[in-house]
Every structure is written in C-alpha cells, then in structure tokens.
N, CA, C, O and the ligand as a Tripos MOL2 file, in Angstrom:
@<TRIPOS>MOLECULE
protein
  273   271    69     0     0
PROTEIN
NO_CHARGES

@<TRIPOS>ATOM
      1 N           2.6340   -2.7670   37.1990 N.3       1 MET1
      2 CA          1.9390   -4.0130   36.8260 C.3       1 MET1
      3 C           1.1840   -3.8020   35.5280 C.2       1 MET1
      4 O           0.5530   -2.7650   35.3210 O.2       1 MET1
      5 N           1.2540   -4.7840   34.6720 N.am      2 GLN2
      6 CA          0.6620   -4.6170   33.3600 C.3       2 GLN2
      7 C          -0.2030   -5.8230   33.0140 C.2       2 GLN2
      8 O           0.2090   -6.9700   33.1880 O.2       2 GLN2
      9 N          -1.3810   -5.5540   32.5320 N.am      3 LEU3
     10 CA         -2.2620   -6.6540   32.1080 C.3       3 LEU3
     11 C          -1.8820   -7.0920   30.7090 C.2       3 LEU3
     12 O          -1.7200   -6.2790   29.7990 O.2       3 LEU3
     13 N          -1.7470   -8.3770   30.5680 N.am      4 ARG4
     14 CA         -1.3100   -8.8830   29.2590 C.3       4 ARG4
     15 C          -2.4560   -9.0720   28.2720 C.2       4 ARG4
     16 O          -2.2840   -8.9770   27.0570 O.2       4 ARG4
     17 N          -3.6620   -9.3490   28.8530 N.am      5 SER5
     18 CA         -4.7800   -9.6150   27.9640 C.3       5 SER5
     19 C          -5.2940   -8.3310   27.3200 C.2       5 SER5
     20 O          -5.3550   -7.2790   27.9570 O.2       5 SER5
     21 N          -5.6570   -8.4370   26.0590 N.am      6 ARG6
     22 CA         -6.2510   -7.2920   25.3750 C.3       6 ARG6
     23 C          -7.6770   -7.1110   25.8370 C.2       6 ARG6
     24 O          -8.2930   -8.0220   26.3890 O.2       6 ARG6
     25 N          -8.1870   -5.9240   25.6010 N.am      7 ASN7
     26 CA         -9.5790   -5.6670   25.8910 C.3       7 ASN7
     27 C         -10.4400   -6.1780   24.7490 C.2       7 ASN7
     28 O         -10.4520   -5.5660   23.6810 O.2       7 ASN7
     29 N         -11.1590   -7.2760   24.9320 N.am      8 PRO8
     30 CA        -11.9240   -7.8530   23.8080 C.3       8 PRO8
     31 C         -13.0490   -6.9570   23.3680 C.2       8 PRO8
     32 O         -13.4210   -6.9730   22.1950 O.2       8 PRO8
     33 N         -13.6080   -6.1690   24.2770 N.am      9 ARG9
     34 CA        -14.7370   -5.3140   23.9480 C.3       9 ARG9
     35 C         -14.2750   -4.2540   22.9440 C.2       9 ARG9
     36 O         -14.9600   -3.9970   21.9540 O.2       9 ARG9
     37 N         -13.1500   -3.6580   23.1910 N.am     10 ALA10
     38 CA        -12.6200   -2.6380   22.3150 C.3      10 ALA10
     39 C         -12.2630   -3.2360   20.9410 C.2      10 ALA10
     40 O         -12.4320   -2.5990   19.9010 O.2      10 ALA10
     41 N         -11.7780   -4.4490   20.9790 N.am     11 PHE11
     42 CA        -11.4420   -5.1240   19.7400 C.3      11 PHE11
     43 C         -12.6570   -5.3550   18.8920 C.2      11 PHE11
     44 O         -12.6180   -5.1390   17.6810 O.2      11 PHE11
     45 N         -13.7530   -5.7980   19.5100 N.am     12 ILE12
     46 CA        -14.9910   -6.0850   18.7890 C.3      12 ILE12
     47 C         -15.5860   -4.8030   18.2180 C.2      12 ILE12
     48 O         -16.0710   -4.7940   17.0870 O.2      12 ILE12
     49 N         -15.5520   -3.7260   18.9920 N.am     13 LEU13
     50 CA        -16.1470   -2.4750   18.5440 C.3      13 LEU13
     51 C         -15.4630   -1.8890   17.3620 C.2      13 LEU13
     52 O         -16.0470   -1.0870   16.6320 O.2      13 LEU13
     53 N         -14.2010   -2.2810   17.1510 N.am     14 SER14
     54 CA        -13.4680   -1.7070   16.0330 C.3      14 SER14
     55 C         -13.7630   -2.4300   14.7380 C.2      14 SER14
     56 O         -13.2500   -2.0320   13.6920 O.2      14 SER14
     57 N         -14.5700   -3.4810   14.7660 N.am     15 ARG15
     58 CA        -14.8840   -4.2190   13.5470 C.3      15 ARG15
     59 C         -16.3780   -4.2710   13.3310 C.2      15 ARG15
     60 O         -17.1450   -4.1270   14.2830 O.2      15 ARG15
     61 N         -16.8090   -4.4730   12.0970 N.am     16 PRO16
     62 CA        -18.2370   -4.6050   11.8450 C.3      16 PRO16
     63 C         -18.7650   -5.9200   12.4720 C.2      16 PRO16
     64 O         -18.2070   -6.9960   12.2620 O.2      16 PRO16
     65 N         -19.8410   -5.7900   13.2360 N.am     17 VAL17
     66 CA        -20.4350   -6.9500   13.8910 C.3      17 VAL17
     67 C         -21.9070   -6.9210   13.5990 C.2      17 VAL17
     68 O         -22.5260   -5.8570   13.6270 O.2      17 VAL17
     69 N         -22.4850   -8.0820   13.3160 N.am     18 LEU18
     70 CA        -23.8730   -8.1510   12.9330 C.3      18 LEU18
     71 C         -24.4560   -9.4550   13.4110 C.2      18 LEU18
     72 O         -23.7850  -10.4830   13.3180 O.2      18 LEU18
     73 N         -25.6790   -9.4650   13.9210 N.am     19 PRO19
     74 CA        -26.3290  -10.7260   14.2520 C.3      19 PRO19
     75 C         -26.8050  -11.3990   12.9770 C.2      19 PRO19
     76 O         -27.2390  -10.7320   12.0380 O.2      19 PRO19
     77 N         -26.7220  -12.7380   12.9460 N.am     20 CYS20
     78 CA        -27.1870  -13.4970   11.8160 C.3      20 CYS20
     79 C         -28.6800  -13.1870   11.5740 C.2      20 CYS20
     80 O         -29.4650  -13.1730   12.5220 O.2      20 CYS20
     81 N         -29.0670  -12.9430   10.3340 N.am     21 ALA21
     82 CA        -30.4430  -12.5780   10.0050 C.3      21 ALA21
     83 C         -31.3880  -13.7640   10.2250 C.2      21 ALA21
     84 O         -32.6040  -13.5890   10.3050 O.2      21 ALA21
     85 N         -30.8250  -14.9550   10.3210 N.am     22 GLN22
     86 CA        -31.6610  -16.1510   10.4380 C.3      22 GLN22
     87 C         -31.7430  -16.6540   11.8780 C.2      22 GLN22
     88 O         -32.8360  -16.8870   12.3940 O.2      22 GLN22
     89 N         -30.5870  -16.8230   12.5290 N.am     23 CYS23
     90 CA        -30.5830  -17.4640   13.8840 C.3      23 CYS23
     91 C         -30.1370  -16.4960   14.9540 C.2      23 CYS23
     92 O         -30.2660  -16.8150   16.1370 O.2      23 CYS23
     93 N         -29.6200  -15.3290   14.6060 N.am     24 GLY24
     94 CA        -29.2900  -14.3320   15.5950 C.3      24 GLY24
     95 C         -27.8890  -14.4640   16.2120 C.2      24 GLY24
     96 O         -27.5040  -13.6780   17.0770 O.2      24 GLY24
     97 N         -27.1450  -15.4580   15.7570 N.am     25 THR25
     98 CA        -25.7610  -15.5890   16.2320 C.3      25 THR25
     99 C         -24.9540  -14.3890   15.8360 C.2      25 THR25
    100 O         -25.0190  -13.9430   14.6910 O.2      25 THR25
    101 N         -24.1870  -13.8540   16.7720 N.am     26 THR26
    102 CA        -23.3640  -12.6920   16.4740 C.3      26 THR26
    103 C         -22.2140  -13.0950   15.5470 C.2      26 THR26
    104 O         -21.4400  -14.0080   15.8380 O.2      26 THR26
    105 N         -22.1330  -12.3890   14.4380 N.am     27 LEU27
    106 CA        -21.0680  -12.6270   13.4780 C.3      27 LEU27
    107 C         -20.0060  -11.5680   13.6010 C.2      27 LEU27
    108 O         -20.3040  -10.3750   13.5400 O.2      27 LEU27
    109 N         -18.7740  -11.9840   13.7720 N.am     28 PHE28
    110 CA        -17.6730  -11.0490   13.9900 C.3      28 PHE28
    111 C         -16.8890  -10.8720   12.6930 C.2      28 PHE28
    112 O         -15.9350  -11.5910   12.3980 O.2      28 PHE28
    113 N         -17.3390   -9.8860   11.9450 N.am     29 GLY29
    114 CA        -16.6110   -9.5730   10.7210 C.3      29 GLY29
    115 C         -17.1850  -10.2960    9.5190 C.2      29 GLY29
    116 O         -17.4680  -11.4920    9.5870 O.2      29 GLY29
    117 N         -17.3550   -9.5930    8.4380 N.am     30 PRO30
    118 CA        -17.8840  -10.1820    7.2320 C.3      30 PRO30
    119 C         -16.8990  -11.0840    6.5510 C.2      30 PRO30
    120 O         -15.6870  -10.9330    6.7080 O.2      30 PRO30
    121 N         -17.4220  -12.0310    5.7850 N.am     31 GLU31
    122 CA        -16.5530  -12.9290    5.0580 C.3      31 GLU31
    123 C         -15.8990  -12.2310    3.8550 C.2      31 GLU31
    124 O         -14.7870  -12.5420    3.4290 O.2      31 GLU31
    125 N         -16.6630  -11.2780    3.3480 N.am     32 TRP32
    126 CA        -16.1820  -10.5720    2.1600 C.3      32 TRP32
    127 C         -16.7280   -9.1490    2.1850 C.2      32 TRP32
    128 O         -17.8680   -8.9330    2.5970 O.2      32 TRP32
    129 N         -15.9440   -8.1950    1.7580 N.am     33 SER33
    130 CA        -16.3960   -6.8090    1.7140 C.3      33 SER33
    131 C         -15.9630   -6.1930    0.3860 C.2      33 SER33
    132 O         -14.8630   -6.4600   -0.0980 O.2      33 SER33
    133 N         -16.8120   -5.3840   -0.1880 N.am     34 GLU34
    134 CA        -16.3980   -4.7130   -1.4050 C.3      34 GLU34
    135 C         -17.0520   -3.3330   -1.4970 C.2      34 GLU34
    136 O         -18.1740   -3.1210   -1.0360 O.2      34 GLU34
    137 N         -16.3330   -2.4290   -2.0910 N.am     35 TYR35
    138 CA        -16.8540   -1.0840   -2.2330 C.3      35 TYR35
    139 C         -17.7900   -1.0440   -3.4590 C.2      35 TYR35
    140 O         -17.4270   -1.4900   -4.5480 O.2      35 TYR35
    141 N         -18.9880   -0.5050   -3.2540 N.am     36 ILE36
    142 CA        -19.9050   -0.3080   -4.3740 C.3      36 ILE36
    143 C         -19.5810    1.0070   -5.0530 C.2      36 ILE36
    144 O         -19.4660    1.0910   -6.2760 O.2      36 ILE36
    145 N         -19.4370    2.0190   -4.2350 N.am     37 ASP37
    146 CA        -18.9540    3.3140   -4.7300 C.3      37 ASP37
    147 C         -18.2590    4.0190   -3.5370 C.2      37 ASP37
    148 O         -17.9010    3.3770   -2.5490 O.2      37 ASP37
    149 N         -18.0850    5.3120   -3.6500 N.am     38 ASP38
    150 CA        -17.3140    6.0380   -2.6430 C.3      38 ASP38
    151 C         -17.9180    5.9590   -1.2530 C.2      38 ASP38
    152 O         -17.2110    6.0300   -0.2480 O.2      38 ASP38
    153 N         -19.2350    5.8120   -1.2100 N.am     39 ARG39
    154 CA        -19.9240    5.9310    0.1020 C.3      39 ARG39
    155 C         -20.6140    4.6420    0.5400 C.2      39 ARG39
    156 O         -21.2160    4.6130    1.6140 O.2      39 ARG39
    157 N         -20.5450    3.5900   -0.2460 N.am     40 ARG40
    158 CA        -21.2350    2.3920    0.1310 C.3      40 ARG40
    159 C         -20.2970    1.1680    0.0810 C.2      40 ARG40
    160 O         -19.5190    0.9850   -0.8550 O.2      40 ARG40
    161 N         -20.4100    0.3570    1.1170 N.am     41 VAL41
    162 CA        -19.6320   -0.8880    1.1970 C.3      41 VAL41
    163 C         -20.6330   -2.0620    1.3650 C.2      41 VAL41
    164 O         -21.5510   -2.0110    2.1830 O.2      41 VAL41
    165 N         -20.4200   -3.0740    0.5870 N.am     42 ARG42
    166 CA        -21.2660   -4.2540    0.7280 C.3      42 ARG42
    167 C         -20.4900   -5.3440    1.4620 C.2      42 ARG42
    168 O         -19.3690   -5.6910    1.0910 O.2      42 ARG42
    169 N         -21.1180   -5.8780    2.5180 N.am     43 HIS43
    170 CA        -20.4950   -6.9720    3.2840 C.3      43 HIS43
    171 C         -21.2570   -8.2530    2.9940 C.2      43 HIS43
    172 O         -22.4880   -8.2670    2.9510 O.2      43 HIS43
    173 N         -20.5260   -9.2980    2.8000 N.am     44 LEU44
    174 CA        -21.1160  -10.6230    2.6540 C.3      44 LEU44
    175 C         -20.8260  -11.3870    3.9400 C.2      44 LEU44
    176 O         -19.6740  -11.5740    4.3320 O.2      44 LEU44
    177 N         -21.9140  -11.8250    4.5860 N.am     45 TRP45
    178 CA        -21.8010  -12.5140    5.8700 C.3      45 TRP45
    179 C         -22.1210  -13.9930    5.7220 C.2      45 TRP45
    180 O         -22.9860  -14.3820    4.9380 O.2      45 TRP45
    181 N         -21.4080  -14.8060    6.4880 N.am     46 SER46
    182 CA        -21.6560  -16.2550    6.4570 C.3      46 SER46
    183 C         -21.7260  -16.7350    7.8800 C.2      46 SER46
    184 O         -20.7860  -16.5340    8.6490 O.2      46 SER46
    185 N         -22.8410  -17.3770    8.2550 N.am     47 CYS47
    186 CA        -23.0480  -17.7960    9.6270 C.3      47 CYS47
    187 C         -22.5480  -19.2270    9.8080 C.2      47 CYS47
    188 O         -22.9420  -20.1430    9.0860 O.2      47 CYS47
    189 N         -21.6590  -19.3880   10.8050 N.am     48 ASP48
    190 CA        -21.1510  -20.7350   11.0840 C.3      48 ASP48
    191 C         -22.1880  -21.6210   11.7170 C.2      48 ASP48
    192 O         -22.1670  -22.8410   11.5500 O.2      48 ASP48
    193 N         -23.1150  -20.9940   12.4610 N.am     49 ALA49
    194 CA        -24.0880  -21.7620   13.2220 C.3      49 ALA49
    195 C         -25.1610  -22.4020   12.3440 C.2      49 ALA49
    196 O         -25.5130  -23.5650   12.5410 O.2      49 ALA49
    197 N         -25.6820  -21.6440   11.3720 N.am     50 CYS50
    198 CA        -26.7890  -22.1770   10.5890 C.3      50 CYS50
    199 C         -26.5090  -22.1570    9.0790 C.2      50 CYS50
    200 O         -27.3550  -22.5160    8.2600 O.2      50 CYS50
    201 N         -25.2740  -21.7180    8.7460 N.am     51 ASP51
    202 CA        -24.8500  -21.7540    7.3410 C.3      51 ASP51
    203 C         -25.5990  -20.7620    6.4480 C.2      51 ASP51
    204 O         -25.5940  -20.8990    5.2250 O.2      51 ASP51
    205 N         -26.2260  -19.7880    7.0470 N.am     52 TYR52
    206 CA        -26.9670  -18.7810    6.2950 C.3      52 TYR52
    207 C         -26.0170  -17.7530    5.7560 C.2      52 TYR52
    208 O         -25.0620  -17.3680    6.4310 O.2      52 TYR52
    209 N         -26.2700  -17.2940    4.5290 N.am     53 ARG53
    210 CA        -25.4450  -16.2430    3.9550 C.3      53 ARG53
    211 C         -26.3400  -15.0850    3.5640 C.2      53 ARG53
    212 O         -27.4330  -15.2690    3.0300 O.2      53 ARG53
    213 N         -25.8500  -13.8910    3.8430 N.am     54 PHE54
    214 CA        -26.6340  -12.7240    3.4810 C.3      54 PHE54
    215 C         -25.7020  -11.5230    3.2970 C.2      54 PHE54
    216 O         -24.5300  -11.5490    3.6740 O.2      54 PHE54
    217 N         -26.2600  -10.4910    2.7140 N.am     55 GLU55
    218 CA        -25.4830   -9.2920    2.4630 C.3      55 GLU55
    219 C         -26.0090   -8.1360    3.3060 C.2      55 GLU55
    220 O         -27.1920   -8.0810    3.6400 O.2      55 GLU55
    221 N         -25.1210   -7.2250    3.6390 N.am     56 SER56
    222 CA        -25.5670   -5.9620    4.2110 C.3      56 SER56
    223 C         -24.8080   -4.8610    3.5070 C.2      56 SER56
    224 O         -23.6620   -5.0340    3.0920 O.2      56 SER56
    225 N         -25.4570   -3.7460    3.3820 N.am     57 ILE57
    226 CA        -24.8260   -2.5960    2.7280 C.3      57 ILE57
    227 C         -24.7090   -1.4650    3.7340 C.2      57 ILE57
    228 O         -25.6830   -1.0430    4.3570 O.2      57 ILE57
    229 N         -23.4840   -0.9930    3.8650 N.am     58 VAL58
    230 CA        -23.2010    0.1110    4.8020 C.3      58 VAL58
    231 C         -23.1030    1.3910    3.9760 C.2      58 VAL58
    232 O         -22.3470    1.4580    3.0070 O.2      58 VAL58
    233 N         -23.8680    2.4000    4.3650 N.am     59 CYS59
    234 CA        -23.8230    3.6820    3.6770 C.3      59 CYS59
    235 C         -23.1900    4.6880    4.6050 C.2      59 CYS59
    236 O         -23.6440    4.8840    5.7320 O.2      59 CYS59
    237 N         -22.1550    5.3150    4.1340 N.am     60 PHE60
    238 CA        -21.5400    6.3880    4.9170 C.3      60 PHE60
    239 C         -22.3240    7.6640    4.6570 C.2      60 PHE60
    240 O         -22.8890    7.8390    3.5770 O.2      60 PHE60
    241 N         -22.3630    8.5570    5.6400 N.am     61 PRO61
    242 CA        -23.0760    9.8100    5.4670 C.3      61 PRO61
    243 C         -22.5510   10.6030    4.2810 C.2      61 PRO61
    244 O         -21.3450   10.7110    4.0610 O.2      61 PRO61
    245 N         -23.4910   11.1520    3.5260 N.am     62 ALA62
    246 CA        -23.0880   11.8780    2.3430 C.3      62 ALA62
    247 C         -22.4500   13.2160    2.7460 C.2      62 ALA62
    248 O         -22.9910   13.9470    3.5760 O.2      62 ALA62
    249 N         -21.3340   13.5100    2.1670 N.am     63 PRO63
    250 CA        -20.7070   14.8110    2.4270 C.3      63 PRO63
    251 C         -21.4520   15.9110    1.6990 C.2      63 PRO63
    252 O         -21.0140   16.3940    0.6550 O.2      63 PRO63
    253 N         -22.6060   16.3070    2.2760 N.am     64 GLU64
    254 CA        -23.5030   17.2570    1.5900 C.3      64 GLU64
    255 C         -22.8510   18.6280    1.4220 C.2      64 GLU64
    256 O         -23.1760   19.3790    0.5020 O.2      64 GLU64
    257 N         -21.9280   18.9360    2.3270 N.am     65 SER65
    258 CA        -21.3030   20.2470    2.2640 C.3      65 SER65
    259 C         -20.4070   20.3890    1.0300 C.2      65 SER65
    260 O         -20.1140   21.4880    0.5590 O.2      65 SER65
    261 N         -19.9900   19.2330    0.5360 N.am     66 ILE66
    262 CA        -19.1290   19.2420   -0.6320 C.3      66 ILE66
    263 C         -19.9840   18.9650   -1.8730 C.2      66 ILE66
    264 O         -20.1920   17.8110   -2.2500 O.2      66 ILE66
    265 N         -20.4660   20.0210   -2.4890 N.am     67 ALA67
    266 CA        -21.2980   19.8870   -3.6790 C.3      67 ALA67
    267 C         -20.4100   19.7220   -4.8850 C.2      67 ALA67
    268 O         -19.6740   20.6330   -5.2630 O.2      67 ALA67
    269 N         -20.4850   18.5560   -5.4830 N.am     68 ALA68
    270 CA        -19.6460   18.3090   -6.6450 C.3      68 ALA68
    271 C         -20.3020   18.7930   -7.9300 C.2      68 ALA68
    272 O         -19.7220   18.6580   -9.0080 O.2      68 ALA68
    273 ZN        -27.1890  -18.1240   11.6130 Zn       69 ZN69
@<TRIPOS>BOND
     1     1     2 1
     2     2     3 1
     3     3     4 2
     4     3     5 am
     5     5     6 1
     6     6     7 1
     7     7     8 2
     8     7     9 am
     9     9    10 1
    10    10    11 1
    11    11    12 2
    12    11    13 am
    13    13    14 1
    14    14    15 1
    15    15    16 2
    16    15    17 am
    17    17    18 1
    18    18    19 1
    19    19    20 2
    20    19    21 am
    21    21    22 1
    22    22    23 1
    23    23    24 2
    24    23    25 am
    25    25    26 1
    26    26    27 1
    27    27    28 2
    28    27    29 am
    29    29    30 1
    30    30    31 1
    31    31    32 2
    32    31    33 am
    33    33    34 1
    34    34    35 1
    35    35    36 2
    36    35    37 am
    37    37    38 1
    38    38    39 1
    39    39    40 2
    40    39    41 am
    41    41    42 1
    42    42    43 1
    43    43    44 2
    44    43    45 am
    45    45    46 1
    46    46    47 1
    47    47    48 2
    48    47    49 am
    49    49    50 1
    50    50    51 1
    51    51    52 2
    52    51    53 am
    53    53    54 1
    54    54    55 1
    55    55    56 2
    56    55    57 am
    57    57    58 1
    58    58    59 1
    59    59    60 2
    60    59    61 am
    61    61    62 1
    62    62    63 1
    63    63    64 2
    64    63    65 am
    65    65    66 1
    66    66    67 1
    67    67    68 2
    68    67    69 am
    69    69    70 1
    70    70    71 1
    71    71    72 2
    72    71    73 am
    73    73    74 1
    74    74    75 1
    75    75    76 2
    76    75    77 am
    77    77    78 1
    78    78    79 1
    79    79    80 2
    80    79    81 am
    81    81    82 1
    82    82    83 1
    83    83    84 2
    84    83    85 am
    85    85    86 1
    86    86    87 1
    87    87    88 2
    88    87    89 am
    89    89    90 1
    90    90    91 1
    91    91    92 2
    92    91    93 am
    93    93    94 1
    94    94    95 1
    95    95    96 2
    96    95    97 am
    97    97    98 1
    98    98    99 1
    99    99   100 2
   100    99   101 am
   101   101   102 1
   102   102   103 1
   103   103   104 2
   104   103   105 am
   105   105   106 1
   106   106   107 1
   107   107   108 2
   108   107   109 am
   109   109   110 1
   110   110   111 1
   111   111   112 2
   112   111   113 am
   113   113   114 1
   114   114   115 1
   115   115   116 2
   116   115   117 am
   117   117   118 1
   118   118   119 1
   119   119   120 2
   120   119   121 am
   121   121   122 1
   122   122   123 1
   123   123   124 2
   124   123   125 am
   125   125   126 1
   126   126   127 1
   127   127   128 2
   128   127   129 am
   129   129   130 1
   130   130   131 1
   131   131   132 2
   132   131   133 am
   133   133   134 1
   134   134   135 1
   135   135   136 2
   136   135   137 am
   137   137   138 1
   138   138   139 1
   139   139   140 2
   140   139   141 am
   141   141   142 1
   142   142   143 1
   143   143   144 2
   144   143   145 am
   145   145   146 1
   146   146   147 1
   147   147   148 2
   148   147   149 am
   149   149   150 1
   150   150   151 1
   151   151   152 2
   152   151   153 am
   153   153   154 1
   154   154   155 1
   155   155   156 2
   156   155   157 am
   157   157   158 1
   158   158   159 1
   159   159   160 2
   160   159   161 am
   161   161   162 1
   162   162   163 1
   163   163   164 2
   164   163   165 am
   165   165   166 1
   166   166   167 1
   167   167   168 2
   168   167   169 am
   169   169   170 1
   170   170   171 1
   171   171   172 2
   172   171   173 am
   173   173   174 1
   174   174   175 1
   175   175   176 2
   176   175   177 am
   177   177   178 1
   178   178   179 1
   179   179   180 2
   180   179   181 am
   181   181   182 1
   182   182   183 1
   183   183   184 2
   184   183   185 am
   185   185   186 1
   186   186   187 1
   187   187   188 2
   188   187   189 am
   189   189   190 1
   190   190   191 1
   191   191   192 2
   192   191   193 am
   193   193   194 1
   194   194   195 1
   195   195   196 2
   196   195   197 am
   197   197   198 1
   198   198   199 1
   199   199   200 2
   200   199   201 am
   201   201   202 1
   202   202   203 1
   203   203   204 2
   204   203   205 am
   205   205   206 1
   206   206   207 1
   207   207   208 2
   208   207   209 am
   209   209   210 1
   210   210   211 1
   211   211   212 2
   212   211   213 am
   213   213   214 1
   214   214   215 1
   215   215   216 2
   216   215   217 am
   217   217   218 1
   218   218   219 1
   219   219   220 2
   220   219   221 am
   221   221   222 1
   222   222   223 1
   223   223   224 2
   224   223   225 am
   225   225   226 1
   226   226   227 1
   227   227   228 2
   228   227   229 am
   229   229   230 1
   230   230   231 1
   231   231   232 2
   232   231   233 am
   233   233   234 1
   234   234   235 1
   235   235   236 2
   236   235   237 am
   237   237   238 1
   238   238   239 1
   239   239   240 2
   240   239   241 am
   241   241   242 1
   242   242   243 1
   243   243   244 2
   244   243   245 am
   245   245   246 1
   246   246   247 1
   247   247   248 2
   248   247   249 am
   249   249   250 1
   250   250   251 1
   251   251   252 2
   252   251   253 am
   253   253   254 1
   254   254   255 1
   255   255   256 2
   256   255   257 am
   257   257   258 1
   258   258   259 1
   259   259   260 2
   260   259   261 am
   261   261   262 1
   262   262   263 1
   263   263   264 2
   264   263   265 am
   265   265   266 1
   266   266   267 1
   267   267   268 2
   268   267   269 am
   269   269   270 1
   270   270   271 1
   271   271   272 2
@<TRIPOS>SUBSTRUCTURE
     1 MET1         2 RESIDUE 1 A MET
     2 GLN2         6 RESIDUE 1 A GLN
     3 LEU3        10 RESIDUE 1 A LEU
     4 ARG4        14 RESIDUE 1 A ARG
     5 SER5        18 RESIDUE 1 A SER
     6 ARG6        22 RESIDUE 1 A ARG
     7 ASN7        26 RESIDUE 1 A ASN
     8 PRO8        30 RESIDUE 1 A PRO
     9 ARG9        34 RESIDUE 1 A ARG
    10 ALA10       38 RESIDUE 1 A ALA
    11 PHE11       42 RESIDUE 1 A PHE
    12 ILE12       46 RESIDUE 1 A ILE
    13 LEU13       50 RESIDUE 1 A LEU
    14 SER14       54 RESIDUE 1 A SER
    15 ARG15       58 RESIDUE 1 A ARG
    16 PRO16       62 RESIDUE 1 A PRO
    17 VAL17       66 RESIDUE 1 A VAL
    18 LEU18       70 RESIDUE 1 A LEU
    19 PRO19       74 RESIDUE 1 A PRO
    20 CYS20       78 RESIDUE 1 A CYS
    21 ALA21       82 RESIDUE 1 A ALA
    22 GLN22       86 RESIDUE 1 A GLN
    23 CYS23       90 RESIDUE 1 A CYS
    24 GLY24       94 RESIDUE 1 A GLY
    25 THR25       98 RESIDUE 1 A THR
    26 THR26      102 RESIDUE 1 A THR
    27 LEU27      106 RESIDUE 1 A LEU
    28 PHE28      110 RESIDUE 1 A PHE
    29 GLY29      114 RESIDUE 1 A GLY
    30 PRO30      118 RESIDUE 1 A PRO
    31 GLU31      122 RESIDUE 1 A GLU
    32 TRP32      126 RESIDUE 1 A TRP
    33 SER33      130 RESIDUE 1 A SER
    34 GLU34      134 RESIDUE 1 A GLU
    35 TYR35      138 RESIDUE 1 A TYR
    36 ILE36      142 RESIDUE 1 A ILE
    37 ASP37      146 RESIDUE 1 A ASP
    38 ASP38      150 RESIDUE 1 A ASP
    39 ARG39      154 RESIDUE 1 A ARG
    40 ARG40      158 RESIDUE 1 A ARG
    41 VAL41      162 RESIDUE 1 A VAL
    42 ARG42      166 RESIDUE 1 A ARG
    43 HIS43      170 RESIDUE 1 A HIS
    44 LEU44      174 RESIDUE 1 A LEU
    45 TRP45      178 RESIDUE 1 A TRP
    46 SER46      182 RESIDUE 1 A SER
    47 CYS47      186 RESIDUE 1 A CYS
    48 ASP48      190 RESIDUE 1 A ASP
    49 ALA49      194 RESIDUE 1 A ALA
    50 CYS50      198 RESIDUE 1 A CYS
    51 ASP51      202 RESIDUE 1 A ASP
    52 TYR52      206 RESIDUE 1 A TYR
    53 ARG53      210 RESIDUE 1 A ARG
    54 PHE54      214 RESIDUE 1 A PHE
    55 GLU55      218 RESIDUE 1 A GLU
    56 SER56      222 RESIDUE 1 A SER
    57 ILE57      226 RESIDUE 1 A ILE
    58 VAL58      230 RESIDUE 1 A VAL
    59 CYS59      234 RESIDUE 1 A CYS
    60 PHE60      238 RESIDUE 1 A PHE
    61 PRO61      242 RESIDUE 1 A PRO
    62 ALA62      246 RESIDUE 1 A ALA
    63 PRO63      250 RESIDUE 1 A PRO
    64 GLU64      254 RESIDUE 1 A GLU
    65 SER65      258 RESIDUE 1 A SER
    66 ILE66      262 RESIDUE 1 A ILE
    67 ALA67      266 RESIDUE 1 A ALA
    68 ALA68      270 RESIDUE 1 A ALA
    69 ZN69       273 GROUP 0 **** ****
C-alpha cells in the first residue's frame, strides 16, 4: 500500500519560510532572491495578507578553515 499524498512538512522545510514582519502570516518562499556575494543571499518577501514587502539577508557560515 502506498500513500499518494506528499509529506507537506518535509516540503515546507526544504524551502525558506518566514513570518511576515508586519502581520505574522507565514510566507512560503520569497518572491525574489539574489546573491549578494558568495556567502549572502537576499530574499525579497511579499505578504499576500497585508501587502507588506520586506527583505531578509541569509548569511551562510564563513568557511574560516579556507583562508584565501
Ligand atoms: Zn503580512
């Protein structure tokens, strides 16, 4: 027997999720993403509930062991 439905929790965890900075509605995935440099990504979020737009910046851990 096989379940046809996907696991929604696993699907959500695989994507960037953020609560709206204004109303707290959970936003599933940024509207726009761009790389600032090798270790930083800027996400632009747009809330359907309150129409608020804001940015978040994700910083990946610096590879300190690799001294350039
Ligand atoms: Zn909102």
